[in-house]
N, C-alpha and C positions, 0 to 999 in steps of 0.2 A: 517560576513554576512551570512544570512540564505540562503540555497539552496532549491529550489522548485523542487520536483520530479514529473514527469508526470506519468500517469497510467502504461505505459510500464516499466518504471524504478522501480516503486513500486512493480509491479508484479515480476520482476527479483530479486529484493532485498529480498522480503518477501516469495516468492514461493506461494503466494495466488492469485488465478485467479480473474478476474474482478467480476464475479457473486458472488463468496464467499466473496470478499472484501466488496461489497455493502450490502450483507446480514449482515455481521459482523458489518459494520458501522451503519446500521439501528438498530441493537441490542445494540449499544453502546460499542462494543468490538473491534473497529478499529478506528484509528484517523480520524477525520473529515477533508475533504479537504478544501482548501481556494480557492476563486474565483480569477483567474488570469485575466479573461476578462468575458464579459457577457456569453460566450459559452464555456469556458474552466476552468478547475480546476487543482489543483496540491496539493501535500502534502509536508509539511515542512519536510526536511530530519531529523531534530532533533526529530520530533514527531514519525517518522517511526523507527528511531534508538532506541528511548525510548520504543516503542511498542515491538520491537524485544528483547530488554534487559529484559522486563517484562515477555515475553513468555519464554525466556531462563531460567530466575530465577524460573519460575513456572514448569520447567521440560520439556517443549516442545522442540523437536528437529526439525531443518529445514528440509523440504522435497522439492523435485523438484515440480514445478508447475503442477497441475492436468489438466490445460487447457492452450491453447496457444492463443495469440493475433494475429490477422491478421497482416502480414507484411505490412509496408507502401509501397505503390506503387510509 
């Protein structure tokens, strides 16, 4: 069964902040999200894992996130 990751989880796993993630997505360099409901999206865990594997194979090393998401109240 496929797991859907929300934005905060994708940020934690990839180390890519929201703004950078959306810029990369627009440029075709980050997986596209899927719609969970009319107002929410998520990413398939397998797509994110594949993206990480491709980056690793290309010689990129993971770094801590450069931005932080607001904590849920």
